[in-house]
C-alpha positions in Angstrom: 145.4 85.7 65.7 148.1 88.5 66.6 151.1 87.4 67.6 153.1 89.3 71.0 156.0 91.1 70.1 158.5 88.4 71.6 156.8 85.7 69.6 157.0 87.8 66.4 160.9 88.1 67.2 161.4 84.4 67.6 159.5 83.7 64.3 161.9 86.1 62.6 164.8 84.5 64.2 163.7 80.8 63.2 165.0 79.3 59.8 162.8 79.9 57.1 161.7 76.4 57.0 160.4 76.4 60.6 158.8 80.2 60.6 155.4 78.6 59.5 155.1 75.9 62.0 156.1 78.2 64.9 153.6 81.0 63.9 150.9 78.1 64.0 152.1 77.0 67.3 152.1 80.5 68.7 148.7 81.1 67.5 147.3 78.0 68.8 149.0 78.6 72.4 147.5 82.2 72.3 143.8 80.9 71.4 144.0 78.6 74.4 145.2 81.2 76.8 142.2 83.8 75.6 139.7 80.9 76.0 140.7 80.0 79.7 140.7 83.7 80.6 138.0 84.1 83.3 135.3 87.3 82.7 135.6 90.5 84.7 133.7 90.1 88.0 130.2 92.3 88.0 131.3 94.4 90.6 134.3 95.2 88.3 132.3 96.0 85.7 130.0 98.2 87.7 132.8 100.3 88.9 134.0 100.9 85.4 130.5 101.6 83.8 129.5 105.1 83.7 127.2 106.6 86.4 124.8 107.7 83.7 124.7 104.2 82.3 124.1 102.4 85.6 120.5 100.7 85.9 118.5 102.5 88.7 117.3 100.7 91.6 113.5 101.2 91.7 111.7 100.6 94.8 108.0 98.7 94.7 105.4 101.6 94.9 101.7 102.0 94.8 100.1 100.6 91.5 97.2 103.3 91.4 95.8 106.4 92.7 93.1 106.3 95.0 92.3 109.7 95.3 89.0 109.3 93.4 87.7 107.1 96.0 85.3 109.8 97.6 85.4 112.1 94.6 81.6 112.8 93.4 82.7 114.1 90.0 85.0 111.1 89.0 83.1 108.3 87.4 85.7 105.7 88.7 83.9 103.6 91.4 85.6 101.8 94.4 83.2 99.3 95.6 82.4 98.6 99.2 84.4 96.1 101.0 82.1 93.2 100.7 80.1 91.7 97.6 76.4 92.3 97.0 73.8 91.9 94.2 74.7 93.3 90.8 73.7 97.2 90.4 74.3 100.2 88.4 76.7 103.3 89.1 75.8 106.5 87.6 77.0 110.0 88.0 75.4 113.1 88.0 76.4 116.9 88.4 73.6 119.3 89.9 74.3 123.0 89.7 72.9 125.6 92.3 73.6 129.2 91.8 72.7 132.1 94.4 73.6 135.4 95.5 74.8 136.8 98.9 72.3 138.9 100.6 73.0 142.7 102.4 70.6 142.1 105.5 71.4 138.5 106.4 73.4 135.4 106.1 72.7 132.3 104.6 73.3 128.3 105.3 73.4 125.7 102.6 73.5 122.1 103.5 74.3 119.6 101.1 73.5 116.0 102.1 70.6 113.6 101.1 67.5 113.7 103.2 64.9 111.3 104.5 61.2 111.8 104.3 61.0 110.9 108.1 61.3 113.0 111.0 64.8 113.0 112.9 65.3 109.7 114.8 63.2 107.5 112.2 65.7 107.1 109.6 63.7 104.7 107.4 62.9 105.2 104.0 61.8 106.3 101.2 64.7 108.9 101.0 64.3 112.0 98.8 66.0 113.3 95.8 66.7 116.8 97.6 70.3 116.9 97.6 71.0 120.6 99.0 69.0 123.3 100.6 69.6 127.1 101.2 68.2 128.8 104.5 68.7 132.3 106.0 70.6 132.3 108.9 68.1 133.9 111.3 65.6 131.2 111.1 65.0 129.1 114.1 65.5 125.3 114.1 61.4 123.7 114.7 59.2 121.9 112.9 58.8 124.5 110.0 62.2 125.8 108.8 61.6 127.9 105.5 63.8 126.8 102.3 64.8 129.8 100.3 66.4 127.7 97.6 67.0 124.0 96.5 68.7 121.3 94.6 67.6 118.0 93.6 69.4 115.3 92.0 68.3 113.6 88.6 68.4 109.9 89.8 64.6 109.7 89.3 64.3 112.3 87.1 63.4 115.2 89.7 59.5 114.8 89.0 57.2 117.8 90.1 55.7 117.4 93.6 51.9 116.6 93.8 49.4 116.9 96.7 50.3 113.1 97.6 53.8 111.6 97.9 55.5 109.6 95.2 57.3 106.5 95.6 59.2 104.8 92.9 60.6 101.1 92.0 64.5 101.9 92.9 66.6 100.8 95.2 69.6 103.4 95.6 72.4 104.4 98.0 74.7 107.8 97.5 78.3 106.4 97.1 80.1 109.5 96.8 79.2 113.3 97.3 81.2 116.4 96.4 80.4 120.1 96.4 82.4 122.7 94.1 82.1 126.3 94.9 83.1 129.0 92.5 82.7 132.9 92.4 81.2 134.3 89.4 81.8 138.1 90.4 79.1 140.6 91.4 76.0 141.8 89.8 77.3 145.4 89.4 80.9 144.1 87.8 82.6 145.5 91.3 85.4 143.9 93.1 83.5 140.9 95.0 83.1 141.5 98.9 83.0 139.0 101.8 84.0 135.1 102.0 82.4 132.0 102.5 82.8 129.2 104.9 82.6 125.7 103.6 83.5 122.3 104.8 82.3 118.9 105.9 81.1 118.3 109.5 80.2 114.9 110.9 76.7 115.5 112.1 74.1 118.2 112.4 70.5 118.0 113.4 67.3 119.4 112.5 63.7 118.8 113.5 61.4 119.2 116.5 63.3 116.6 118.6 66.8 118.3 118.1 68.5 120.0 120.6 68.6 123.1 118.3 65.0 123.1 118.5 64.7 122.7 122.3 67.2 125.7 122.8 65.6 127.8 120.2 68.7 128.1 118.2 69.0 129.8 114.8 70.6 128.0 112.2 73.5 129.8 111.9 74.1 129.2 115.9 73.4 125.4 115.5 74.9 124.5 112.0 77.6 127.4 111.4 79.0 128.6 114.3 80.0 125.4 116.5 81.5 124.0 113.2 83.5 127.2 112.6 84.8 127.3 116.1 86.2 123.7 115.9 87.5 124.2 112.4 85.1 122.1 110.5 84.3 124.9 108.3 87.2 127.1 106.5 86.8 130.5 105.3 87.7 131.2 101.8 87.5 135.2 100.1 85.1 135.5 97.6 87.7 137.2 95.2 89.7 133.7 95.2 86.9 131.8 94.5 87.1 133.3 91.1 90.0 131.8 89.7 90.5 128.8 92.3 87.0 127.2 93.1 87.1 125.2 96.1 86.0 121.4 96.1 85.1 119.2 99.3 84.6 115.6 99.4 81.9 114.2 101.7 83.3 110.9 103.5 81.9 108.2 105.7 80.2 109.1 108.9 78.2 106.0 109.6 79.0 102.6 108.4 75.7 101.0 108.7 73.8 104.0 107.3 76.5 104.2 104.5 76.1 100.5 103.2 72.2 100.7 103.3 69.9 100.8 100.5 66.7 102.7 100.6 63.5 103.3 98.3 63.5 106.7 96.7 60.3 108.9 96.4 59.3 112.9 96.0 57.5 114.2 99.2 53.7 115.4 99.1 53.6 119.3 98.0 52.4 120.0 101.5 55.6 118.5 103.2 57.8 121.2 104.8 61.1 120.5 103.2 63.2 122.3 105.9 61.9 119.5 108.6 63.2 116.7 106.5 66.0 114.7 108.4 69.6 114.6 107.1 70.8 111.1 106.5 73.5 110.0 108.6 75.9 107.9 105.9 77.9 110.8 104.6 79.0 113.8 106.4 77.0 116.7 105.4 78.9 119.6 103.6 78.0 122.9 105.0 78.4 126.3 103.5 78.0 129.6 105.6 77.7 132.9 103.5 78.0 135.7 105.9 75.8 139.0 104.8 78.1 141.5 102.8 77.7 144.4 100.4 75.4 147.3 100.4 72.5 148.6 98.4 72.1 146.5 95.5 75.2 144.9 95.4 75.2 141.2 95.5 78.1 138.5 95.0 77.1 135.6 92.7 78.0 132.3 93.3 77.9 128.5 91.7 77.6 125.7 93.3 78.1 122.2 91.4 77.3 119.1 93.1 78.9 115.8 92.1 77.1 112.5 92.9 78.0 108.9 92.3 74.9 106.7 92.8 74.7 103.1 92.9 71.4 101.9 92.1 69.0 98.8 91.6 65.8 98.8 89.1 63.3 96.3 89.3 61.4 97.1 86.4 62.9 99.5 84.0 64.5 96.8 81.7 66.9 99.4 79.9 68.7 100.5 83.0 68.3 97.0 84.5 70.4 95.8 81.7 73.3 97.9 82.8 73.4 96.3 86.2 76.7 94.4 86.6 78.4 92.6 89.3 81.2 94.3 91.2 84.0 92.9 93.0 84.7 93.8 96.4 87.4 96.2 97.6 89.9 94.1 100.1 88.7 95.3 103.5 92.2 96.3 104.8 92.4 98.3 101.8 89.2 100.1 102.0 89.6 100.8 105.8 92.9 102.6 105.2 91.7 104.6 102.1 88.8 105.8 104.1 91.1 106.5 107.1 93.6 108.1 104.8 90.8 110.4 103.5 89.8 111.2 107.2 93.4 112.1 108.4 94.3 114.4 105.5 91.1 116.4 106.0 88.8 118.1 103.3 90.1 117.7 100.0 90.4 121.1 98.6 91.9 119.9 95.3 91.3 122.6 93.5 92.5 125.2 95.9 95.7 123.8 96.9 98.9 123.9 95.1 100.1 120.7 92.9 102.3 119.8 95.8 99.5 119.5 98.1 97.6 117.5 95.7 100.3 115.0 95.3 100.7 114.8 98.9 97.0 114.0 99.3 97.2 111.3 96.5 100.4 110.0 97.9 98.9 109.4 101.3 95.9 107.6 100.0 98.1 105.5 97.7 100.3 104.9 100.4 97.9 103.3 102.6 96.3 101.4 100.0 99.7 99.8 98.8 100.6 98.8 102.5 97.5 96.8 102.6 97.7 94.9 99.5 101.5 94.4 99.3 
């Protein structure tokens, strides 16, 4: 133990015989004083601690991103807000390529369709997931389809003279459409633009208002949605380097949660008259006429789908069915509301900051429900 200067002086001034005893006494006294000394208060220590060394105070934040909730390309699955029987979750991508036309515009409707006419809405549902029409066609009981795309959920079997029905119960959980421009068939600068977005509801068939008023497809399915802002315009040239992606969200809860049989309509069935399912919002594309002579703009439309299905007779697929826990109702409803609030998630088109904003809004909604 080190002596203080005063103690050391007293030891030196003492007779030689007493120096050892005085040194031992002072050492013991110093030891007791050091032991009784109180530690510095935490607040005082914090003041002396360098700013960089102080521990950061973190706020509890969202534990997961829920941006995948309605993304048909993401293989993660957010179950409904109620427990159901075991089922299998499958993700598919369907590609549909097309060209613009010089003399007529085109409309593509991406959604699931039913075999039955409008206002029946009973199964079986079909595997047709997207159809293209010339925008000058009128809405009636027979609408020509210029191009279509089918989901592989039942293998896309060939149509025959009679309808085919399959032993599978399914529901379409997520649906997304990604559009990109591939340039032109002549290598020139791609002219024109495309309107794309999701709409709450559109009608087809002889009982629809469009049929009663003799409206064209452009008037009934494109013009109204453009005027209210459901469909946004994107220049073709921007879609070359920045494809745009739209995720459909829930339109009607009861039909969205309903399961139905799947089947293929007979070869004589008019595809254009098949009614649109009301579960998810239809994704609509309007491609105005553009170009001249033989120049056409090439596009690729990729359709991401997530299906929930049950298979009563296919043993291999049946073995993949499992029980899915339910999403807490408050969480589910707030995530749906957040997706509606931020509008179409054009995640490949917007900046990283906007993408983070969308994810933050959905995470905040989910965290507020489970916190």
